[in-house]
DSSP file (Angstrom, degrees, kcal/mol; ACC not computed):
  #  RESIDUE AA STRUCTURE BP1 BP2  ACC     N-H-->O    O-->H-N    N-H-->O    O-->H-N    TCO  KAPPA ALPHA  PHI   PSI    X-CA   Y-CA   Z-CA
    1    1 A M              0   0    0      0, 0.0     2,-0.4     0, 0.0     0, 0.0   0.000 360.0 360.0 360.0 137.8   57.1   36.3    3.9
    2    2 A I        -     0   0    0      1,-0.0     2,-0.1     2,-0.0     5,-0.0  -0.708 360.0-135.7 -86.6 129.8   59.6   35.3    6.5
    3    3 A S    >>  -     0   0    0     -2,-0.4     4,-1.5     1,-0.1     3,-0.5  -0.378  22.9-109.0 -80.0 163.8   59.7   31.6    7.3
    4    4 A F  H 3> S+     0   0    0      1,-0.2     4,-2.1     2,-0.2     3,-0.3   0.897 118.5  57.4 -58.7 -41.5   60.0   30.3   10.9
    5    5 A N  H 34 S+     0   0    0      1,-0.3     4,-0.3     2,-0.2    -1,-0.2   0.829 108.0  47.0 -62.3 -31.4   63.5   29.1   10.3
    6    6 A E  H <4 S+     0   0    0     -3,-0.5     3,-0.3     1,-0.2    -1,-0.3   0.789 116.9  44.1 -77.5 -27.3   64.5   32.7    9.3
    7    7 A R  H >< S+     0   0    0     -4,-1.5     3,-2.0    -3,-0.3    -2,-0.2   0.708  91.5  80.2 -88.6 -22.9   62.8   34.2   12.4
    8    8 A K  T 3< S+     0   0    0     -4,-2.1     3,-0.4     1,-0.3    -1,-0.2   0.722  92.1  51.4 -65.9 -20.1   63.8   31.8   15.1
    9    9 A D  T 3  S+     0   0    0     -4,-0.3    -1,-0.3    -3,-0.3    -2,-0.1   0.333  83.9  87.7 -98.4   8.9   67.2   33.4   15.6
   10   10 A D    <   +     0   0    0     -3,-2.0    -1,-0.2     2,-0.1     2,-0.2   0.209  56.8 120.9 -95.5  19.2   66.1   37.0   16.0
   11   11 A F  S    S-     0   0    0     -3,-0.4    27,-0.3     1,-0.1     2,-0.2  -0.517  79.9 -94.4 -71.6 147.7   65.5   36.7   19.7
   12   12 A I        -     0   0    0     25,-3.4     2,-0.5    -2,-0.2    -1,-0.1  -0.483  43.6-122.4 -62.8 127.3   67.6   39.2   21.8
   13   13 A K        +     0   0    0     -2,-0.2     2,-0.3    25,-0.1    -1,-0.1  -0.623  42.8 166.5 -78.1 123.5   70.8   37.3   22.8
   14   14 A I        -     0   0    0     -2,-0.5     2,-0.5     2,-0.0    75,-0.1  -0.932  42.0-109.1-132.5 157.2   71.2   37.3   26.5
   15   15 A K        -     0   0    0     -2,-0.3     2,-0.7    73,-0.1    -2,-0.0  -0.784  35.8-145.8 -82.8 125.7   73.4   35.4   29.0
   16   16 A V        +     0   0    0     -2,-0.5     2,-0.3     2,-0.0    69,-0.1  -0.856  22.6 175.5-101.7 115.8   71.1   32.9   30.8
   17   17 A E        -     0   0    0     -2,-0.7     2,-0.9    67,-0.2    71,-0.1  -0.786  43.3 -97.2-110.1 157.4   72.0   32.3   34.4
   18   18 A K        +     0   0    0     -2,-0.3     3,-0.1     1,-0.2    67,-0.0  -0.668  53.8 158.1 -76.3 108.7   70.1   30.2   37.0
   19   19 A L        +     0   0    0     -2,-0.9     2,-0.3     1,-0.2    -1,-0.2   0.663  58.9  27.6-105.3 -23.5   68.1   32.9   38.8
   20   20 A I        -     0   0    0      2,-0.0     2,-0.6     0, 0.0    -1,-0.2  -0.943  66.0-130.3-137.4 157.4   65.3   30.8   40.3
   21   21 A D        -     0   0    0     -2,-0.3     2,-0.7    -3,-0.1    -3,-0.0  -0.959  26.5-171.0-104.6 116.6   64.6   27.2   41.4
   22   22 A W        +     0   0    0     -2,-0.6     6,-0.1     1,-0.1    62,-0.0  -0.923  20.9 154.8-112.5 109.8   61.4   26.1   39.8
   23   23 A N        +     0   0    0     -2,-0.7    -1,-0.1     4,-0.1     5,-0.0   0.052  20.3 137.3-124.7  25.8   60.2   22.8   41.1
   24   24 A E    >   -     0   0    0      1,-0.1     3,-1.5     3,-0.1    -2,-0.0  -0.510  61.1-119.1 -74.2 145.4   56.5   22.9   40.5
   25   25 A P  T 3  S+     0   0    0      0, 0.0    -1,-0.1     0, 0.0     3,-0.1   0.728 105.4  55.2 -63.2 -27.1   55.2   19.6   39.2
   26   26 A N  T 3  S-     0   0    0      1,-0.3    31,-1.0    30,-0.1     3,-0.2   0.597 110.7-110.1 -86.8  -7.8   53.8   20.7   35.8
   27   27 A G    <   -     0   0    0     -3,-1.5    -1,-0.3    29,-0.3    -3,-0.1  -0.485  23.6 -80.8 110.2-179.6   57.1   22.3   34.6
   28   28 A E  S    S+     0   0    0     -2,-0.2    55,-2.8    29,-0.1    29,-0.2   0.184  72.3 126.8-115.3  16.3   58.6   25.7   33.9
   29   29 A G  E     +aB  57  82A   0     27,-1.0    29,-3.5    53,-0.2    30,-0.5  -0.414  30.4 175.4 -71.4 151.1   57.3   26.6   30.5
   30   30 A C  E     - B   0  81A   0     51,-1.9    51,-2.4    27,-0.2     2,-0.5  -0.980  32.6-114.0-150.0 156.9   55.6   29.9   29.9
   31   31 A I  E     -aB  61  80A   0     29,-2.0    31,-2.9    -2,-0.3     2,-0.4  -0.837  36.7-172.8 -97.6 128.2   54.2   31.8   27.0
   32   32 A V  E     -aB  62  79A   0     47,-3.0    47,-2.3    -2,-0.5    31,-0.2  -0.967  22.9-120.9-128.4 133.8   56.1   35.0   26.3
   33   33 A S  E >>  - B   0  78A   0     29,-2.3     3,-1.6    -2,-0.4     4,-1.4  -0.439  20.1-128.8 -68.0 141.8   55.3   37.8   23.8
   34   34 A D  H 3>>S+     0   0    0     43,-3.1     4,-2.7     1,-0.3     5,-1.7   0.679 104.6  77.8 -64.2 -17.7   58.0   38.6   21.2
   35   35 A K  H 345S+     0   0    0     42,-0.4     6,-2.7     3,-0.2    -1,-0.3   0.832 104.0  36.8 -59.0 -29.6   57.8   42.2   22.4
   36   36 A I  H <>5S+     0   0    0     -3,-1.6     4,-0.6     4,-0.2    -2,-0.2   0.917 125.8  34.8 -85.1 -52.2   59.9   41.0   25.3
   37   37 A T  H  <5S+     0   0    0     -4,-1.4   -25,-3.4     1,-0.1    -2,-0.2   0.637 134.5  21.4 -86.3 -15.0   62.2   38.5   23.7
   38   38 A K  T  <5S+     0   0    0     -4,-2.7    -3,-0.2   -27,-0.3    -1,-0.1   0.672 128.4  38.9-120.1 -31.9   62.7   40.2   20.3
   39   39 A E  T  4<S-     0   0    0     -5,-1.7    -3,-0.2     2,-0.1    -4,-0.2   0.558 101.4-118.3-103.0  -9.5   61.8   43.9   20.7
   40   40 A G     <  +     0   0    0     -4,-0.6    87,-3.7    -6,-0.3    -4,-0.2   0.683  58.0 146.3  87.1  18.4   63.3   44.5   24.2
   41   41 A F  B     -F  126   0B   0     -6,-2.7    85,-0.3    85,-0.3    -1,-0.2  -0.557  47.0-118.9 -82.8 153.9   60.4   45.5   26.3
   42   42 A K        -     0   0    0     83,-3.0     2,-0.4    -2,-0.2    83,-0.2  -0.431  44.1 -83.4 -77.4 163.4   60.1   44.6   29.9
   43   43 A V        +     0   0    0      1,-0.2    21,-0.3    -2,-0.1     3,-0.1  -0.578  52.9 169.3 -65.9 126.9   57.2   42.4   31.1
   44   44 A G        +     0   0    0     19,-2.9    63,-2.7     1,-0.4     2,-0.4   0.622  64.9  28.0-113.5 -24.0   54.3   44.8   31.6
   45   45 A Y  E     +CD  63 106A   0     18,-2.3    18,-2.9    61,-0.2     2,-0.4  -0.993  64.9 171.6-142.1 130.9   51.4   42.4   32.1
   46   46 A M  E     +CD  62 105A   0     59,-2.4    59,-3.2    -2,-0.4     2,-0.3  -0.998   0.9 172.5-142.5 136.8   51.6   38.9   33.6
   47   47 A Y  E     -CD  61 104A   0     14,-2.0    14,-2.6    -2,-0.4     2,-0.5  -0.979  21.8-138.8-142.2 156.2   48.9   36.4   34.5
   48   48 A R  E     +C   60   0A   0     55,-2.6    54,-3.5    -2,-0.3    12,-0.2  -0.962  23.7 175.6-121.0 121.2   48.9   32.8   35.6
   49   49 A E        -     0   0    0     10,-2.7     3,-0.1    -2,-0.5    54,-0.0  -0.634  49.2 -64.1-112.7 174.8   46.2   30.5   34.4
   50   50 A E        -     0   0    0     -2,-0.2     9,-0.2     1,-0.1    -1,-0.1  -0.408  65.7-109.3 -57.6 126.0   45.7   26.7   34.9
   51   51 A P        -     0   0    0      0, 0.0     2,-0.5     0, 0.0    -1,-0.1  -0.233  33.3-101.9 -59.2 148.0   48.7   25.0   33.2
   52   52 A T    >   -     0   0    0      1,-0.1     3,-1.5    -3,-0.1     5,-0.3  -0.610  42.8-117.7 -72.4 120.8   48.1   23.1   30.0
   53   53 A A  T 3  S+     0   0    0     -2,-0.5    -1,-0.1     1,-0.2   -27,-0.0  -0.274  94.6  21.7 -61.6 142.5   47.9   19.4   30.9
   54   54 A G  T 3  S+     0   0    0      1,-0.2    -1,-0.2     3,-0.1    -2,-0.0   0.474 108.0  92.2  80.7   2.0   50.5   17.2   29.3
   55   55 A N  S <  S-     0   0    0     -3,-1.5     2,-2.2     2,-0.1    -1,-0.2  -0.911  89.6-107.2-124.1 153.2   52.9   20.1   28.7
   56   56 A P        +     0   0    0      0, 0.0   -27,-1.0     0, 0.0     2,-0.5  -0.531  66.9 153.4 -76.1  80.1   55.8   21.6   30.7
   57   57 A D  E     -a   29   0A   0     -2,-2.2   -27,-0.2   -31,-1.0   -29,-0.1  -0.948  41.6-171.6-124.2 123.1   53.6   24.6   31.6
   58   58 A S  E     -     0   0A   0    -29,-3.5   -28,-0.1    -2,-0.5    -1,-0.1   0.658  48.5-119.4 -79.8 -17.9   53.9   26.9   34.6
   59   59 A G  E     +     0   0A   0    -30,-0.5   -10,-2.7     1,-0.3     2,-0.2   0.268  68.4 136.7  93.5 -10.6   50.7   28.7   33.6
   60   60 A W  E     - C   0  48A   0    -31,-0.4   -29,-2.0   -12,-0.2     2,-0.4  -0.511  33.6-170.9 -76.4 137.9   52.4   32.0   33.3
   61   61 A R  E     -aC  31  47A   0    -14,-2.6   -14,-2.0    -2,-0.2     2,-0.5  -0.998   9.6-166.8-126.6 123.2   51.6   34.3   30.3
   62   62 A L  E     +aC  32  46A   0    -31,-2.9   -29,-2.3    -2,-0.4     2,-0.3  -0.948  11.9 166.3-124.5 127.8   53.9   37.3   30.0
   63   63 A M  E     - C   0  45A   0    -18,-2.9   -19,-2.9    -2,-0.5   -18,-2.3  -0.893  43.0-124.0-133.9 162.3   53.4   40.3   27.8
   64   64 A A        -     0   0    0     -2,-0.3    61,-0.2   -21,-0.3   -22,-0.1   0.817  49.6-120.8 -74.0 -31.4   54.9   43.8   27.4
   65   65 A G  S    S+     0   0    0    -21,-0.1    57,-0.2   -20,-0.1    59,-0.1   0.347  96.4  83.6 105.1  -4.7   51.4   45.4   27.8
   66   66 A N        +     0   0    0      2,-0.1     2,-0.3     0, 0.0    58,-0.0   0.157  59.5 116.8-115.1  18.3   51.4   47.2   24.4
   67   67 A E        -     0   0    0      4,-0.0     2,-0.2     3,-0.0    -4,-0.0  -0.669  52.4-149.2 -82.3 138.1   50.2   44.2   22.3
   68   68 A D     >  -     0   0    0     -2,-0.3     4,-2.4     1,-0.1     5,-0.2  -0.511  32.6 -95.9 -97.7 175.8   46.8   44.6   20.6
   69   69 A D  H  > S+     0   0    0      1,-0.2     4,-2.4     2,-0.2     5,-0.2   0.888 123.9  54.1 -59.5 -40.9   44.4   41.8   19.8
   70   70 A E  H  > S+     0   0    0      1,-0.2     4,-0.6     2,-0.2    -1,-0.2   0.922 109.9  47.5 -60.6 -43.8   45.7   41.4   16.3
   71   71 A Y  H >4 S+     0   0    0      1,-0.2     3,-1.0     2,-0.2     6,-0.3   0.938 114.9  45.1 -61.0 -48.0   49.3   41.0   17.5
   72   72 A M  H 3< S+     0   0    0     -4,-2.4    -1,-0.2     1,-0.3    -2,-0.2   0.790 105.5  61.0 -71.5 -27.4   48.3   38.4   20.2
   73   73 A N  H 3< S+     0   0    0     -4,-2.4     2,-0.8    -5,-0.2    -1,-0.3   0.623  87.3  84.1 -74.5 -11.4   46.1   36.5   17.8
   74   74 A N  S X< S-     0   0    0     -3,-1.0     3,-2.4    -4,-0.6     4,-0.1  -0.831  70.1-157.0 -92.8 108.3   49.1   35.8   15.6
   75   75 A S  G >  S+     0   0    0     -2,-0.8     3,-0.9     1,-0.3    -1,-0.1   0.643  87.6  70.9 -64.1 -13.8   50.8   32.7   17.1
   76   76 A N  G 3  S+     0   0    0      1,-0.2    -1,-0.3    -5,-0.1    -4,-0.1   0.592  88.5  66.2 -74.5  -9.0   54.1   33.7   15.5
   77   77 A N  G <  S+     0   0    0     -3,-2.4   -43,-3.1    -6,-0.3   -42,-0.4   0.353 101.8  44.2 -97.4   5.4   54.3   36.7   18.0
   78   78 A H  E <   -B   33   0A   0     -3,-0.9     2,-0.3   -45,-0.3   -45,-0.2  -0.995  63.7-173.9-148.2 150.2   54.7   34.6   21.1
   79   79 A H  E     -B   32   0A   0    -47,-2.3   -47,-3.0    -2,-0.3     2,-0.5  -0.869  29.9-100.8-138.8 166.5   56.8   31.6   22.1
   80   80 A I  E     +B   31   0A   0     -2,-0.3     2,-0.3   -49,-0.2   -49,-0.2  -0.812  43.7 168.6 -95.0 129.0   57.3   29.1   24.9
   81   81 A F  E     -B   30   0A   0    -51,-2.4   -51,-1.9    -2,-0.5     2,-0.3  -0.897  42.3 -96.8-129.9 160.3   60.3   29.8   27.1
   82   82 A A  E >>  -B   29   0A   0     -2,-0.3     4,-1.7   -53,-0.2     3,-0.6  -0.624  36.4-124.6 -71.8 139.2   61.5   28.4   30.4
   83   83 A I  H 3> S+     0   0    0    -55,-2.8     4,-1.9    -2,-0.3     5,-0.1   0.851 110.9  58.0 -58.1 -35.7   60.5   30.8   33.2
   84   84 A N  H 3> S+     0   0    0      1,-0.2     4,-1.1     2,-0.2    -1,-0.3   0.886 103.0  53.6 -61.4 -38.3   64.1   31.1   34.3
   85   85 A T  H X> S+     0   0    0     -3,-0.6     4,-0.9     1,-0.2     3,-0.6   0.918 107.4  50.0 -62.7 -42.7   65.1   32.3   30.9
   86   86 A V  H >X S+     0   0    0     -4,-1.7     4,-2.2     1,-0.3     3,-0.6   0.858 103.2  60.7 -65.5 -33.8   62.4   35.0   31.0
   87   87 A C  H 3< S+     0   0    0     -4,-1.9    -1,-0.3     1,-0.2    -2,-0.2   0.824 100.4  56.0 -60.4 -29.9   63.7   36.0   34.4
   88   88 A N  H << S+     0   0    0     -4,-1.1    -1,-0.2    -3,-0.6     3,-0.2   0.768 108.1  46.9 -74.4 -25.4   67.0   36.7   32.7
   89   89 A Y  H << S+     0   0    0     -4,-0.9     2,-0.3    -3,-0.6    -2,-0.2   0.843 135.6   8.8 -76.1 -36.3   65.2   39.1   30.3
   90   90 A D    ><  -     0   0    0     -4,-2.2     3,-1.3    -5,-0.1    -1,-0.2  -0.765  59.3-176.1-151.9  95.1   63.4   40.8   33.2
   91   91 A Q  G >  S+     0   0    0     -2,-0.3     3,-1.4     1,-0.3    -4,-0.1   0.636  74.1  83.7 -70.0 -14.0   64.3   40.0   36.8
   92   92 A D  G 3  S+     0   0    0      1,-0.3    -1,-0.3     2,-0.1     4,-0.2   0.725  83.1  61.5 -62.3 -20.3   61.5   42.2   38.1
   93   93 A I  G X> S+     0   0    0     -3,-1.3     3,-1.8     1,-0.2     4,-0.6   0.688  78.6  89.5 -79.5 -17.2   59.1   39.3   37.7
   94   94 A I  G X4 S+     0   0    0     -3,-1.4     3,-1.3     1,-0.3     4,-0.3   0.853  79.8  55.6 -54.5 -45.8   60.8   37.0   40.2
   95   95 A P  G 34 S+     0   0    0      0, 0.0    -1,-0.3     0, 0.0     3,-0.2   0.702 110.9  47.0 -62.5 -16.0   59.0   38.0   43.4
   96   96 A Y  G X4 S+     0   0    0     -3,-1.8     3,-1.8    -4,-0.2    -2,-0.2   0.520  82.8  93.6-101.7  -7.4   55.6   37.3   41.8
   97   97 A L  T << S+     0   0    0     -3,-1.3    -1,-0.1    -4,-0.6    -3,-0.1   0.725  79.5  57.0 -67.7 -23.4   56.3   33.9   40.2
   98   98 A K  T 3  S+     0   0    0     -4,-0.3    -1,-0.3    -3,-0.2    -2,-0.1   0.340  80.3 127.8 -88.2   8.7   55.0   31.7   43.1
   99   99 A S    <   -     0   0    0     -3,-1.8     3,-0.1     1,-0.1     4,-0.1  -0.254  65.9 -98.7 -64.0 153.3   51.6   33.5   42.9
  100  100 A K    >   -     0   0    0      1,-0.1     3,-1.8     2,-0.1   -52,-0.2  -0.226  46.2 -81.0 -72.4 161.1   48.6   31.2   42.7
  101  101 A I  T 3  S+     0   0    0      1,-0.3   -52,-0.2   -54,-0.1    -1,-0.1  -0.380 119.3  39.7 -58.8 136.4   46.7   30.4   39.6
  102  102 A G  T 3  S+     0   0    0    -54,-3.5    -1,-0.3     1,-0.4     2,-0.1   0.260  84.3 134.1 100.6  -9.3   44.4   33.2   38.7
  103  103 A S    <   -     0   0    0     -3,-1.8   -55,-2.6   -55,-0.2    -1,-0.4  -0.461  31.1-176.1 -73.9 145.5   46.9   35.9   39.7
  104  104 A A  E     -D   47   0A   0    -57,-0.2    12,-2.6    -2,-0.1     2,-0.3  -0.991   0.7-176.2-143.8 135.8   47.4   38.9   37.3
  105  105 A Y  E     -DE  46 115A   0    -59,-3.2   -59,-2.4    -2,-0.3     2,-0.3  -0.955  10.4-159.0-133.2 149.0   49.8   41.8   37.7
  106  106 A I  E     -DE  45 114A   0      8,-2.5     8,-2.4    -2,-0.3     2,-0.4  -0.945  30.0-111.1-122.0 150.0   50.6   45.0   35.8
  107  107 A R  E     - E   0 113A   0    -63,-2.7    16,-2.8    -2,-0.3     6,-0.3  -0.642  30.2-178.6 -76.0 132.8   53.9   46.9   35.9
  108  108 A I        -     0   0    0      4,-2.6     2,-0.3    -2,-0.4     5,-0.2   0.577  66.3  -4.2-110.5 -14.9   53.3   50.3   37.7
  109  109 A N  S    S-     0   0    0      3,-1.2     3,-0.2    14,-0.2    -1,-0.2  -0.874  98.2 -65.6-157.4-168.8   56.8   51.8   37.3
  110  110 A N  S    S+     0   0    0     -2,-0.3   -18,-0.1     1,-0.2     3,-0.1   0.613 128.9  15.0 -68.8  -8.4   60.2   50.8   36.0
  111  111 A S  S    S+     0   0    0      1,-0.1     2,-0.3   -19,-0.0    -1,-0.2   0.448 110.9  73.0-141.4  -0.5   60.7   48.0   38.7
  112  112 A E        -     0   0    0     -3,-0.2    -4,-2.6   -19,-0.0    -3,-1.2  -0.884  49.5-158.3-127.5 153.5   57.4   47.2   40.4
  113  113 A F  E     -E  107   0A   0     -2,-0.3     2,-0.3    -6,-0.3    -6,-0.2  -0.826   6.1-163.5-118.2 160.3   54.1   45.4   39.7
  114  114 A A  E     -E  106   0A   0     -8,-2.4    -8,-2.5    -2,-0.3     2,-0.1  -0.954  39.7 -83.5-136.8 158.1   50.7   45.6   41.4
  115  115 A I  E     -E  105   0A   0     -2,-0.3     2,-0.9   -10,-0.2   -10,-0.3  -0.405  49.1-118.9 -59.6 134.4   47.7   43.3   41.3
  116  116 A D        +     0   0    0    -12,-2.6    -1,-0.1     1,-0.2   -12,-0.1  -0.687  49.1 155.0 -82.2 108.1   45.7   44.1   38.1
  117  117 A N        -     0   0    0     -2,-0.9    -1,-0.2     3,-0.0    -2,-0.1   0.245  64.4-107.1-113.2  10.2   42.3   45.2   39.2
  118  118 A G  S    S+     0   0    0      2,-0.2    -2,-0.1     1,-0.0    -3,-0.0   0.468  97.0 100.7  83.3   1.6   41.6   47.2   36.0
  119  119 A S  S    S+     0   0    0      2,-0.1    -3,-0.1     1,-0.0    -1,-0.0   0.608  72.9  54.9 -97.3 -11.5   42.0   50.6   37.7
  120  120 A K  S    S-     0   0    0      3,-0.0    -2,-0.2     0, 0.0     2,-0.1  -0.903  79.5-116.9-123.9 149.8   45.6   51.5   36.6
  121  121 A P        -     0   0    0      0, 0.0     2,-0.4     0, 0.0    -2,-0.1  -0.453  37.3-103.6 -76.8 157.4   47.3   51.7   33.2
  122  122 A I        -     0   0    0    -57,-0.2     2,-0.8    -2,-0.1   -14,-0.2  -0.677  26.8-132.4 -80.2 132.2   50.2   49.4   32.4
  123  123 A F        -     0   0    0    -16,-2.8     2,-0.5    -2,-0.4   -14,-0.2  -0.790  23.8-157.5 -84.7 110.5   53.6   51.1   32.6
  124  124 A V        +     0   0    0     -2,-0.8     2,-0.3   -59,-0.1   -59,-0.1  -0.796  21.9 164.1 -95.7 129.1   55.3   50.0   29.4
  125  125 A D        -     0   0    0     -2,-0.5   -83,-3.0   -83,-0.2     2,-0.2  -0.963  33.8-116.1-145.0 155.7   59.1   50.2   29.5
  126  126 A K  B     -F   41   0B   0     -2,-0.3   -85,-0.3   -85,-0.3   -86,-0.1  -0.635  36.6-104.4 -92.0 152.4   62.2   49.0   27.6
  127  127 A Q        -     0   0    0    -87,-3.7     2,-1.2    -2,-0.2    -1,-0.1  -0.370  33.4-111.6 -68.3 152.9   64.8   46.6   29.1
  128  128 A D              0   0    0      1,-0.2    -1,-0.1    -2,-0.1   -88,-0.0  -0.762 360.0 360.0 -87.3  96.3   68.1   48.0   30.1
  129  129 A R              0   0    0     -2,-1.2    -1,-0.2   -89,-0.1    -2,-0.0   0.326 360.0 360.0-131.7 360.0   70.4   46.5   27.5
């Protein structure tokens, strides 16, 4: 079994630039699937829930869209990142970040999202690296 200390450095190394100004009062943390930060997928599904009180939480939850329940139920498969850092993995999410709590989006092609109403499949794609 791989310990956390052995796994923590297997994130895809990227240059992090300031791409957004995040000044919402609860902070800029978000929960991100390792499919994005370790396996190189683009964000395919993103939703915003009520931020967790007492934590620097934006409320955003970001996934590739090909995670199953077993994958998501394993807390070792997702981590907390600053929302700006995730924008550096996938800049396509930037136009949607100011959406209200309760918003949910799916990727519909290699660069666009649409409101998730359950009628379209998620377009799963790899990052250009």
